[in-house]
N, C-alpha and C positions, 0 to 999 in steps of 0.2 A: 539425833543429829540430822540436820536438813541437808538436802542435796538431790541431784537428779536420780540417785539410786536409793533414796530413802525407802526403807521397808523391803528392799530387794535382798535376795540371798545369792551370793556369788561363790561358786565352788571352783577352786583353782588347783589343778594338779601340778606338782613340782613347784609349789608356792613358797618354798622356804628361803630362796635367795635369787639373785639375778633378775631376769625378766619377770619370772613368776611373782617374786616379792614386790617388784615395782607395780605390777598389775594389781595385786592385792591391796597395796598401799593406795593406789588411785581410787579403787572402788571404796575402800574404807573412808578415805578423805571425803568422798561424795555421798556418804550415808549408808552404804551397804553393810550388811553383816557378811563376813567372809569365812569360808571354810577352806582350809589348806591341807592338802594331802601331799606327803613327801616320804621318801625312804631315808632321808638324812635327819635322824632324830635330833642331833645337837643343833643343827641350823634351824630346824623347825621350832625347837624349844626357845631358842633365842629370838626368833621372829615373833612368836606368840607373846613373849615377855614385852618386846618393844611395842607391839600393837596394843596390848592391854595397858601399858603405861600411858599411851595416847588416848585411852578411853574408848578404844574400838571394841566392838563385839567380834570375837574371833574364835573359831572352833578348829582345832588341829588334830590330826591323826597320822601316826606313822603307818604307812600302807604302801603296798606295791601296786602300781597302776595296772600291771599285767595280771593281777590276781582278781578275778571277777568277784569272788566271795568277799574279799576285803573291801573292794570298791563299793559293792552294793550295800554292804553292812554300814559303811561310813555314810553313804548318801541317805540311807534310811534314818540313821541317827541325826543327821543334819536336818532332814525334813521333819522328824518328830520334835526336834529341839526348836526350830524356827518356824515351822508350819508352811514352808515353801522352799522351792529350789528353782530360782529364776534364770540363773546365768551359769553356764559351764564354760570354763576356759581350759582347753586341752593343751597344756604347756609343757608337761613333763617330757624330758628328752635326754638323750645321751649321744656321745660321739665315739666311734671306734674307727678313726680315720686311717687309711692306708691305701696305697696303690693296689690295683686289682690283684696283681700277682702275689702280693704280700698279705692280702686280706683273708682271714680265716673264716670258716663256717660260723664260728662263734661270734666273730666281729659282725658278720652279716645279720645273724639271727637276733642278737641282742638289740641292735638298732631297730630292726623290723618289729620286734616284740614291744619295745617301749613306745615307739612312735605310732605304729599302726594298730597293733593289738590293744595297747593301752587306751588309745583314743576311741577305738571301737567299743571297748568295754565301758568306758566312762560315758560315752554318748548314749549307748543303749540303756544304761542304768538311769541316766538323767531324763531321757525323753518321756518316760512314763509319768514322772511327776509334772513335767511341763505340759504334756497332753491333758492331764487331769485339770490343770489350771488354765488350759487354752492360751498359754503364754510361755515363751522361752527364748533364750538367746544362747546359741552354741558358737563358740569362737575357737578355731584351730590355730595353732602356731605352726605355719609352714616355714619356708625359707627361700631366699634367692637361690640357694643351692639346688632347689627343685629344677632349675634351668640347666643344671650341670655344673660340677665343680671337681677339679682334679683332686684325687685322693679321697673322694667322698662318694664312691659308687653306692654304698649302703645308705648313707644319710640322704643323698640326693634322691634316690629311689623312694625312700620312705616319705620324704617331704612332698614329692610329686604325688605320691599316693594319697596324701592327706588332702590335696586339692581335688582329686577325683571324689574322695569321700565327702568333702564339703558340698560339692555340686549335687551329688546324689541325695544326701540327707536334706539339702535345701528343697529338692523336689518332693521328697517323701513327707517332710514335716511341716512345710509351709502352710498347709490348710489348717493346721492346729494353732496357728499364731506363733510358730517357732521359726526363727530365722537361723541360718547356718552360714557363717562366713569364715574366711581365713585371713590372717595377717602374715605376711612373708617378710621377715626382717632381712636386711642386708648385714653389713658389719656392725655388730653391737659389742660394746666393751663389757664383757662378762668373763666369768671363770672359764667358760667353754672356749672362748676365743684365746684366752691365755694358754689353754691346753694346745690349741692349734699352733701358737707361736713356738711352744716347747717342741712340738712334733717336727716342725720344719727347721728347728735349730737356730732361731733368732730370738732376740728379746721382744717382749710385748710392745715396748715403745717403738721398736723398728717395724713391727707388724702394723701398728696403728698408723705410723707415718706413711708406710707404703700403701695402705688401704685408703687413707685420706687423700692421697695424690690422685686416686682414680675415681673419687666421688665428687659429682658436680657441685654439691653444696660445700665442699672443702672441709668436711669434718666427718668423724665417725659417729655412729649412733650410741645413744645411752638407753638403758632399760626403760626410762621414762618415755622415750619416743614411741616405743612399742605399746606401753600402757595407754597412751593417748589414743592410739589407733584401735586398740581393743575396746576401750570404753565408747568409742564412736559406734562400733558395731553393736555394743550392748545396750545402747541408749534406746529407750522406748520409742523415741522419734525416728529411729532408723528402721522402722518396720517394713519399708518397701525396698530395703537393701538386702538382698538374699542371694546366696550362692556365689559370692564375689571373693576374689583374691586381691588384697591390697598389698602391694610391694612398698615397704617402708625402708628405703635404702638410699635416700639422698639423691636420687636421680632415676632416669628411665630404666625400666626392665621390660623385656619382651613378655 
C-alpha cells in the first residue's frame, strides 16, 4: 500500500478504540504497519479483525502500559516482525475524575501511572530502536485539561506533566533524528467524555451541546481530528517541528 507512511511502523498504546483507533486507522490508511497495545482484549480483537478485513498489516497485544516487561517484550516482537519501529504514539489513558476533597489516593495514582509512568516506559523502550535507525517520531496525547479543569486535579496534572516530558525528550533525542511532540485535544466525542457526562449527571447530548456553545468553530471534536494532528507530527517532512504542543480544540488555548 502506498502513502506517506509506506514501510513505516507505528506503535500506538491504547489503540483499540476512540482516539487511539482513529490514529491507527489514519496510519494504516496511509501505508503504515501498525502495532496496537491495549488492556481491553475484546475491543483489541475487534479492531484487529476490522483492520485485517481492510487488508492492513496489524500486530496486536494485550498488555499493560505500566508494566515495563510487557511493553518491552511487545516492542521487541514488533521490531523483530517488521524490522523497524519508527513512530510511537503514547495514547493510553484513563480518568478518575472527582473534586479534590473526594479524590482518593488510588484515583490519583492510577491516573499518574497510566499517563506518566506508561508514557515514560513506552518512550524509553522505543527510543533505543529509533536511535539505532537514527530516525523516530514520538507523539504524546496531552489535553487542554493540562491548563486546569474542575474535577480533574489528577488528570490535569498528568497531562501537564506530559508536556514537560515532551520538551525534555525533544532536547535529549533530537540529535538522533527523533522528534517528540504533543497533541492536546479539547472536547472530543469518545467513551471517555461519555463517562464525564455520566459523572456530572447529564446526558451526553447535553454535554456536547454545552461544550459546542463554547467552542469558536461551533462543533465538538471527533477522534479523526486528533488523528490528523498526530500524523502531521509523524510525517517525515515535519523533522524541524520538535518539542511542540498543538492544541486541537476548535479555538485558542493559552
